[in-house]
VOGU-3710 file (C-alpha; in Angstrom, 3 decimals, decimal comma):
1> mrveltleei> -9,506/21,844/-1,660  -13,052/20,574/-1,988  -14,546/19,412/-5,279  -18,026/20,732/-6,055  -19,484/19,557/-9,362  -21,477/21,915/-11,562  -24,611/20,936/-13,421  -22,952/21,831/-16,712  -19,920/19,572/-16,237  -22,168/16,674/-15,254
11> rravraalae> -24,331/17,273/-18,316  -21,269/17,408/-20,613  -19,996/14,093/-19,272  -23,390/12,422/-19,598  -23,900/13,701/-23,135  -20,479/12,389/-24,169  -21,250/8,993/-22,624  -24,632/8,805/-24,351  -23,088/9,736/-27,693  -20,469/7,017/-27,244
21> dlgggdvttl> -23,103/4,399/-26,407  -25,889/5,349/-28,789  -23,929/6,190/-31,910  -26,500/6,239/-34,721  -29,219/4,846/-32,471  -30,196/2,034/-30,097  -31,070/-0,420/-32,864  -32,502/-3,106/-30,572  -34,882/-0,743/-28,813  -35,842/1,098/-32,005
31> atvpanaksv> -36,654/-2,197/-33,723  -38,633/-3,817/-30,918  -40,242/-1,195/-28,658  -43,077/1,070/-29,926  -42,389/4,802/-29,751  -45,433/5,398/-27,536  -44,652/2,634/-24,992  -44,435/3,745/-21,339  -42,744/1,975/-18,425  -41,709/2,355/-14,808
41> almsareplt> -38,213/1,305/-13,746  -36,557/1,029/-10,358  -32,827/1,610/-9,841  -31,892/-0,378/-6,735  -28,865/-1,311/-4,670  -28,076/-5,021/-4,808  -25,542/-4,779/-1,989  -24,857/-2,387/0,904  -23,215/0,777/-0,436  -22,654/4,505/-0,081
51> vagiqfaeia> -24,376/6,469/-2,825  -22,694/8,882/-5,237  -23,553/10,102/-8,718  -27,356/10,088/-8,599  -27,561/13,340/-10,572  -25,626/11,760/-13,450  -28,337/9,126/-13,770  -31,159/11,666/-13,601  -29,602/13,700/-16,390  -28,981/10,608/-18,532
61> frelspkiki> -32,678/9,742/-18,567  -33,841/13,327/-19,063  -31,444/13,863/-21,956  -33,349/11,205/-23,878  -36,811/12,234/-22,689  -37,362/15,642/-21,053  -40,868/14,567/-20,026  -39,630/11,621/-17,978  -40,576/11,617/-14,292  -37,972/10,733/-11,666
71> qklvrdgqtv> -38,526/10,162/-7,973  -35,224/10,406/-6,091  -35,347/8,246/-2,978  -31,770/8,716/-1,710  -29,142/11,446/-1,636  -25,450/11,303/-2,440  -23,437/10,377/0,653  -26,214/8,215/2,083  -25,378/4,646/3,097  -28,080/2,156/2,096
81> aagktllkis> -28,788/-1,531/2,549  -29,140/-4,098/-0,212  -32,567/-3,840/-1,829  -32,958/-0,097/-1,309  -34,527/1,716/-4,274  -32,436/4,713/-5,340  -34,556/6,078/-8,186  -38,019/5,446/-9,584  -38,179/6,468/-13,236  -41,426/6,719/-15,215
91> gssrallsae> -41,912/7,548/-18,886  -40,802/6,559/-22,357  -39,742/2,910/-22,481  -37,294/3,728/-25,245  -35,608/6,411/-23,145  -35,378/4,113/-20,129  -33,806/1,327/-22,166  -31,374/3,517/-24,090  -30,100/5,489/-21,075  -29,946/2,516/-18,710
101> rvalnfvqrl> -26,295/1,540/-19,149  -24,906/5,073/-19,092  -26,892/5,895/-15,944  -25,752/2,718/-14,219  -22,106/3,137/-15,241  -21,888/6,521/-13,549  -23,716/5,519/-10,373  -22,000/2,134/-9,994  -18,499/3,563/-10,428  -18,946/6,661/-8,302
111> sgvatatalf> -20,814/4,780/-5,581  -17,967/2,279/-5,635  -15,482/5,051/-4,848  -17,761/6,453/-2,136  -18,255/2,994/-0,620  -14,519/2,254/-0,567  -13,869/5,621/1,060  -16,558/5,042/3,678  -14,942/1,734/4,663  -11,699/3,573/5,468
121> tneikglrak> -13,349/6,501/7,232  -15,365/4,097/9,401  -12,181/2,278/10,416  -10,680/5,421/11,971  -13,769/6,804/13,695  -12,933/8,482/16,978  -9,410/9,434/15,867  -8,451/12,821/14,488  -6,882/11,632/11,234  -8,774/12,220/7,975
131> ildtrkttpg> -8,711/10,078/4,841  -7,312/11,856/1,771  -7,576/10,933/-1,883  -4,705/11,118/-4,408  -4,141/11,812/-8,113  -4,430/8,080/-8,864  -7,716/8,525/-10,666  -9,366/7,499/-13,930  -8,210/9,930/-16,672  -10,978/12,437/-17,333
141> wrrfekyavk> -12,930/11,395/-14,242  -10,775/12,995/-11,525  -13,288/15,610/-10,416  -16,081/13,026/-10,399  -14,082/10,511/-8,365  -12,886/13,160/-5,931  -16,510/14,231/-5,501  -17,355/10,592/-4,720  -14,562/10,492/-2,130  -16,232/13,418/-0,401
151> cgggknhrlg> -19,554/11,533/-0,488  -17,827/8,689/1,346  -16,582/10,953/4,122  -13,053/11,513/2,826  -11,265/14,779/2,097  -9,898/15,995/-1,204  -6,145/16,451/-1,562  -4,786/18,523/-4,459  -6,802/18,386/-7,657  -3,742/18,415/-9,897
161> lfdlvlikdn> -0,201/19,686/-10,245  -1,342/23,307/-10,090  -3,038/23,873/-6,724  -0,469/22,656/-4,183  3,320/22,474/-4,229  4,246/18,868/-3,444  8,003/18,331/-3,343  8,643/14,618/-3,814  11,709/12,377/-3,689  12,673/12,905/-7,329
171> hlvalrnekp> 12,511/16,684/-6,921  14,873/16,354/-3,972  17,297/14,150/-5,893  17,489/16,843/-8,561  18,409/19,344/-5,812  20,783/17,047/-3,901  23,716/19,468/-4,070  21,804/22,503/-2,823  22,679/24,202/0,486  21,853/24,008/3,359
181> naiaaaifra> 19,901/20,969/2,125  17,647/20,000/-0,759  14,436/20,323/1,263  15,154/23,827/2,539  16,200/24,958/-0,946  13,076/23,516/-2,542  10,729/25,109/0,001  12,467/28,495/-0,378  12,081/28,412/-4,166  8,467/27,263/-3,962
191> rkqfpklkve> 7,495/30,044/-1,576  9,247/32,638/-3,738  7,511/31,601/-6,973  4,096/30,579/-5,596  3,633/32,499/-2,335  -0,120/31,831/-2,138  0,133/28,038/-2,367  0,707/25,610/0,476  3,924/23,616/0,335  4,098/19,899/1,128
201> veadklaqva> 7,311/17,864/1,299  7,706/14,102/1,034  9,996/12,548/3,643  10,984/8,908/4,020  13,571/9,495/6,748  13,197/11,167/10,120  16,101/13,490/9,314  14,091/14,778/6,340  11,076/15,294/8,591  13,164/17,563/10,817
211> qaadadadii> 14,510/19,473/7,803  11,009/20,008/6,417  9,621/21,180/9,762  12,600/23,509/10,301  12,051/24,990/6,828  8,382/25,718/7,628  6,673/23,244/5,312  2,896/23,403/5,600  2,461/19,624/5,288  4,961/16,780/5,590
221> lldnmttaql> 4,173/13,569/3,733  5,524/10,619/5,726  6,207/8,029/3,050  6,147/4,291/3,795  7,084/4,689/7,452  6,427/2,148/10,174  4,017/3,098/12,933  6,993/3,640/15,250  8,555/6,010/12,716  5,241/7,806/12,263
231> raavkivngr> 4,961/8,396/16,003  8,527/9,707/16,072  7,830/11,965/13,094  4,740/13,439/14,737  6,831/14,153/17,827  9,554/15,836/15,763  7,041/18,024/13,951  5,324/18,925/17,227  2,522/20,856/15,581  4,746/22,962/13,309
241> akteasggvn> 3,178/21,379/10,207  0,389/18,995/9,290  1,432/15,378/8,819  0,222/12,959/6,149  0,922/9,219/6,208  1,203/7,480/2,853  2,100/3,967/1,712  1,168/0,590/3,141  -2,357/1,753/3,927  -5,167/-0,789/3,824
251> lktvraiaat> -8,208/-1,599/5,935  -6,113/-3,756/8,263  -3,448/-1,108/8,909  -5,294/2,199/8,692  -6,451/2,428/12,316  -2,968/1,739/13,696  -1,609/4,406/11,347  -4,263/6,880/12,484  -3,449/6,148/16,125  0,103/7,493/15,639
261> gvdfisvgai> -1,278/11,026/15,682  -0,947/11,951/12,004  -3,390/14,494/10,631  -4,086/12,812/7,294  -3,805/9,400/5,651  -3,718/9,301/1,864  -5,195/6,212/0,213  -4,764/5,687/-3,521  -6,881/2,531/-3,435  -10,143/4,414/-2,837
271> thsaravdig> -9,963/5,641/-6,426  -7,573/3,484/-8,433  -8,805/0,146/-7,038  -12,430/0,833/-6,129  -14,758/-1,666/-7,759  -18,096/-0,746/-9,281  -20,811/-1,683/-6,801  -23,798/-3,785/-7,789  -26,763/-1,616/-8,750  -29,557/-2,757/-11,050
281> ldfnn> -32,296/-1,187/-13,113  -35,430/-3,302/-13,431  -38,731/-2,573/-15,123  -41,624/-2,753/-12,687  -44,549/-4,752/-14,051
//
């Protein structure tokens, strides 16, 4: 699964954000800045970062002034140094001032996710494992944050509960009395009801790894295993399924986890704990 954003969904999100911020009008700007005033503003990185969400900012400014001129100096997915100008915006001072916060909120947050993802992908360069995102996302922003993960060099896992069967520990507890075992029963039922979907099974014991591989799971999620257990799990699977490590993943541990031979490493922190990066918008005198 790979998230591709449409122009219309970006525009809907920006319009909703502008409506939330503007309400009945930007009273400060309306009271102090003449309607015919023109300005030039520079949106710039104030720290090293990986860019995501530039189109959100462009649309925010153009929604308030269709005649505004924007020079885009970077592309999403590009890593830039502190001080790099991302956008040069020229036109109505009122539009620049009123759209500023909405534009920055989108770019700071999404670039934060992309930057966090890039840190993890850089840590495992040269190894075959890929960084995956999770469903631990901001409500309503999942597609945007998963797009930002892609900008940072990561891969998108399932978008929601509908596009991949993921049999987790609680599902297996509910099937604990099934024969020959809960994992085999769950995979059989999943394939029967949703034959076109891939099936992933969570395993926290090596015996479960063997059961999942024997039952032809497409992906086996290796939950909170030590690196020794991960290596053993990869050996048990022996190419019969893809393997995904999850739990205990941070920048200090991710390379050792990748070195065990797993195919994927899922990292919730790249979305749920990514901080907004420091980007500013300053009028150019």
